[in-house]
C-alpha positions as CSV (number, residue, x, y, z in Angstrom):
1,M,8.6,4.8,20.7
2,P,6.8,7.8,19.8
3,L,6.2,9.2,16.5
4,T,7.2,11.8,15.2
5,P,4.2,14.0,13.9
6,I,4.8,15.3,10.3
7,S,5.0,19.8,10.3
8,E,5.9,22.2,8.2
9,E,9.3,22.4,9.4
10,V,9.7,19.2,9.0
11,A,8.0,19.3,5.3
12,K,10.7,22.5,4.8
13,T,13.6,20.4,5.7
14,C,13.8,17.4,4.8
15,L,10.7,16.8,2.5
16,K,12.0,19.6,0.2
17,N,13.3,17.3,-2.6
18,I,9.5,14.7,-3.2
19,Q,8.8,14.1,-6.3
20,L,6.8,11.0,-5.8
21,I,4.3,9.6,-3.4
22,A,3.7,5.8,-3.1
23,T,0.7,5.4,-0.9
24,D,-1.6,3.1,0.4
25,M,-5.3,3.1,-0.6
26,D,-7.8,1.8,1.7
27,G,-7.7,3.6,5.4
28,T,-5.2,6.1,3.8
29,L,-7.2,7.6,0.0
30,T,-10.1,6.6,1.6
31,K,-12.4,7.5,4.9
32,N,-14.7,5.0,5.4
33,G,-14.4,3.1,2.4
34,K,-14.8,6.0,0.3
35,F,-13.4,8.2,-1.9
36,T,-13.2,12.2,-1.1
37,S,-13.7,15.5,-3.5
38,H,-10.9,16.7,-0.4
39,L,-8.8,13.8,-2.2
40,F,-9.3,14.3,-6.2
41,L,-9.1,18.2,-4.9
42,A,-5.6,17.1,-3.3
43,L,-4.3,14.7,-6.1
44,E,-5.3,17.7,-8.9
45,K,-2.7,19.9,-6.8
46,L,-0.2,17.6,-6.7
47,A,-0.5,16.9,-10.2
48,L,-0.4,20.6,-10.8
49,A,2.7,21.2,-8.8
50,T,5.3,23.3,-10.1
51,A,7.2,20.1,-9.4
52,K,4.5,18.2,-10.9
53,I,4.9,15.5,-7.5
54,Q,3.8,11.8,-8.6
55,V,1.2,9.8,-7.5
56,L,1.5,6.3,-7.4
57,V,-0.6,4.2,-5.6
58,I,0.3,0.7,-3.9
59,T,-2.5,-1.3,-2.7
60,G,-3.8,-4.7,-1.9
61,R,-6.8,-4.5,-3.6
62,S,-7.2,-6.8,-6.5
63,A,-5.6,-7.2,-10.2
64,G,-9.0,-6.1,-11.5
65,W,-10.4,-3.4,-9.4
66,V,-6.7,-2.0,-9.8
67,Q,-6.9,-1.9,-13.5
68,A,-10.0,0.4,-13.1
69,I,-8.7,2.7,-10.7
70,K,-5.8,3.6,-12.3
71,N,-7.5,4.9,-15.0
72,Y,-10.2,6.7,-12.9
73,L,-7.6,8.8,-10.5
74,P,-4.6,11.1,-11.4
75,I,-1.9,9.2,-10.8
76,V,0.6,7.4,-12.7
77,G,0.2,4.0,-12.3
78,A,-1.0,1.5,-9.9
79,I,0.9,-1.6,-7.7
80,A,-1.5,-4.1,-7.0
81,E,-1.8,-7.3,-4.6
82,N,0.7,-6.0,-2.8
83,G,3.1,-5.5,-5.2
84,G,2.6,-8.5,-7.1
85,L,1.6,-6.0,-10.7
86,F,1.7,-3.1,-11.9
87,Y,-0.5,-1.5,-14.2
88,P,1.3,1.7,-15.8
89,I,-0.4,4.4,-16.6
90,H,-0.4,4.4,-20.4
91,T,-1.4,-0.1,-21.0
92,E,-4.4,-2.4,-20.1
93,A,-1.6,-5.0,-19.3
94,P,-0.3,-5.5,-16.4
95,E,3.4,-6.4,-15.7
96,F,4.0,-8.9,-13.3
97,L,6.3,-8.1,-10.3
98,T,6.6,-11.9,-8.7
99,S,7.1,-14.4,-11.3
100,I,4.2,-17.2,-11.6
101,P,5.3,-19.2,-14.4
102,N,1.6,-21.2,-14.2
103,I,-1.3,-18.8,-12.7
104,A,-3.1,-21.7,-13.3
105,L,-1.6,-24.3,-11.0
106,H,-0.1,-21.1,-8.0
107,R,-4.6,-20.6,-7.6
108,Q,-5.0,-23.8,-7.1
109,N,-2.8,-24.2,-4.4
110,L,-3.2,-21.3,-2.9
111,A,-6.8,-22.1,-2.9
112,E,-5.7,-25.6,-0.9
113,V,-3.4,-23.2,1.6
114,F,-7.3,-20.9,2.2
115,Q,-9.2,-24.3,2.6
116,Y,-6.5,-25.9,5.3
117,L,-7.1,-22.4,6.8
118,K,-10.9,-22.5,6.7
119,S,-10.7,-25.8,8.6
120,Q,-9.1,-24.4,11.7
121,F,-10.9,-20.5,11.3
122,T,-14.3,-21.8,10.3
123,K,-15.8,-18.3,9.7
124,I,-13.6,-17.0,7.4
125,E,-15.1,-16.8,3.4
126,P,-13.0,-15.3,0.2
127,S,-13.1,-11.6,-0.1
128,V,-15.4,-10.8,-3.2
129,D,-13.3,-9.5,-5.0
130,N,-11.1,-13.5,-5.3
131,Q,-12.2,-13.8,-8.1
132,F,-10.8,-10.9,-9.9
133,R,-7.1,-12.0,-8.0
134,L,-3.8,-13.2,-10.0
135,T,-0.8,-13.5,-7.5
136,D,-2.9,-13.7,-4.5
137,W,-5.5,-14.9,-2.2
138,T,-8.0,-13.2,0.3
139,F,-10.2,-13.6,2.8
140,D,-12.3,-10.5,4.4
141,I,-10.2,-9.7,8.3
142,Q,-13.7,-9.7,10.1
143,D,-12.7,-9.5,14.3
144,F,-9.6,-11.7,14.4
145,S,-7.5,-11.2,16.8
146,L,-4.0,-11.2,16.8
147,S,-3.6,-14.5,18.4
148,E,-5.3,-15.8,15.4
149,L,-4.1,-14.3,12.3
150,T,-0.6,-14.9,14.0
151,K,-1.4,-18.5,13.8
152,M,-2.5,-18.1,10.4
153,A,0.5,-16.5,9.5
154,E,2.7,-19.7,10.9
155,I,0.2,-22.2,9.1
156,C,1.2,-19.9,6.1
157,Q,4.5,-20.0,6.2
158,S,4.8,-23.8,7.1
159,K,3.0,-24.5,3.7
160,G,5.7,-22.0,1.5
161,Y,3.7,-18.9,1.6
162,G,3.8,-15.4,3.0
163,F,0.6,-13.9,5.1
164,T,-0.5,-9.9,5.5
165,Y,-3.3,-8.5,6.6
166,S,-4.7,-5.1,6.3
167,T,-7.7,-3.4,7.4
168,V,-10.1,-4.4,5.2
169,Q,-8.6,-8.4,4.4
170,C,-6.6,-11.4,4.9
171,H,-3.6,-12.3,2.1
172,I,-2.4,-15.6,1.4
173,K,0.4,-14.7,-1.0
174,P,3.5,-15.6,-2.3
175,L,6.4,-15.1,0.2
176,E,9.0,-13.2,-1.3
177,Q,5.5,-10.8,-2.1
178,D,5.2,-7.3,0.1
179,K,4.8,-3.6,-1.5
180,A,9.1,-2.8,-0.8
181,T,9.7,-5.6,-3.2
182,G,7.0,-4.4,-6.2
183,L,7.9,-1.1,-5.4
184,W,11.7,-1.1,-6.0
185,Q,11.6,-3.1,-8.9
186,V,9.0,-0.5,-10.5
187,L,10.9,2.4,-9.5
188,S,14.2,1.0,-11.0
189,K,12.4,0.4,-14.4
190,Y,9.9,3.7,-14.9
191,F,11.7,6.1,-12.8
192,P,15.4,5.5,-12.3
193,N,16.4,8.9,-12.0
194,I,14.6,8.6,-8.7
195,T,16.3,8.4,-5.5
196,T,15.4,7.8,-1.5
197,E,14.9,11.6,-1.0
198,N,12.8,12.3,-4.0
199,I,9.9,9.8,-2.6
200,I,7.8,9.1,0.3
201,T,5.6,6.1,1.3
202,V,2.4,6.5,3.0
203,G,0.4,3.9,4.6
204,D,-1.9,2.9,7.6
205,S,-1.3,-0.9,8.1
206,P,0.4,-3.8,9.0
207,N,0.3,-4.8,5.0
208,D,2.4,-1.3,4.7
209,E,5.0,-2.3,7.1
210,S,7.9,-2.6,4.5
211,L,7.3,0.9,2.8
212,F,7.8,2.2,6.7
213,E,11.2,-0.2,6.3
214,K,14.0,2.4,7.1
215,S,16.9,1.3,5.7
216,K,14.4,1.0,2.1
217,F,12.7,4.4,2.6
218,P,14.1,6.5,5.3
219,L,11.2,8.9,4.7
220,S,7.9,7.7,4.7
221,V,4.2,9.0,7.1
222,G,1.8,6.8,8.5
223,V,-1.9,8.5,8.2
224,A,-3.1,9.0,12.2
225,N,-5.2,5.4,11.9
226,V,-1.9,3.5,12.1
227,L,-1.8,4.2,15.9
228,E,-4.2,1.7,15.6
229,Y,-1.2,-1.0,14.8
230,A,1.8,0.8,15.9
231,N,2.7,-2.1,18.5
232,K,2.3,-4.8,16.0
233,L,4.9,-3.3,13.6
234,N,8.5,-4.3,13.8
235,H,8.7,-1.1,11.3
236,Q,6.9,1.8,12.0
237,P,6.7,5.3,10.1
238,A,9.2,7.7,10.1
239,Y,6.1,10.5,10.6
240,I,2.9,10.4,11.5
241,T,-0.2,12.8,10.5
242,R,-1.9,15.0,13.0
243,K,-5.5,13.4,10.7
244,K,-7.0,9.8,9.9
245,E,-8.0,8.3,6.7
246,V,-7.6,10.9,3.5
247,E,-7.4,13.5,5.5
248,G,-4.1,12.9,6.7
249,F,-3.0,12.1,3.4
250,C,-4.3,16.0,2.4
251,E,-2.2,17.3,5.3
252,L,0.6,15.5,4.0
253,A,-0.2,16.9,0.9
254,E,-0.2,20.6,1.9
255,L,2.9,20.8,4.1
256,L,4.1,19.3,0.8
257,L,2.8,21.8,-1.4
258,I,2.9,25.4,0.6
259,Q,6.4,24.6,1.7
260,G,7.9,25.8,-1.5
261,V,7.8,22.3,-3.5
262,G,4.9,22.8,-6.0
263,I,1.8,25.8,-6.3
264,K,0.5,27.3,-3.2
């Protein structure tokens, strides 16, 4: 089914009450893996808007990376490891969103699942940021086929773990851990007055799929590069931008601002 293009008319009628943008990072806030001046300008405009539209990053990147990122961007916090941990803006200590009583044992178990996957798919190697992770285990996406990724997911499931992937990494993770679950926990504790009509979720790849589930987040946007995965997603975004990657995010930000939510 064709995705509905985001437009000024859509923003004016359906997105007029947005107070919070919950957005993926890689492939959504980046261009060729880098932040751009356009991103910083868009985030600044949103922060200065009359309605003060807040931005919350929710990424598959590691705890170590996200602890730093949340200090440098004008955001209200960041969720790491696909819903595993939350870093509030005013503290350095993360809040675990997935219950893991023994981190050392958990890491050992993840390593064992990874080693089994490696015995089946010999070319996989841990991601360079794996040493900075707490709740999941990752390896680079490389050029795995859909059938290989599906097989990896089946193996992880058989061993009691979940599996997802993005444009950059594959993740072995706790079964219940995903972006939507983590986001709901953060919303209920830190943003209790924000309802589903006040939040828009944004992403670009399969590990963002839970953010596109209409029963949980009816207002969602995929930047244009999500089309590469459209036939692989059970849940698709409600709207899609014309532009790819960070330019798509900036397109959305401008539409939210010009239709009366914030400053011009």
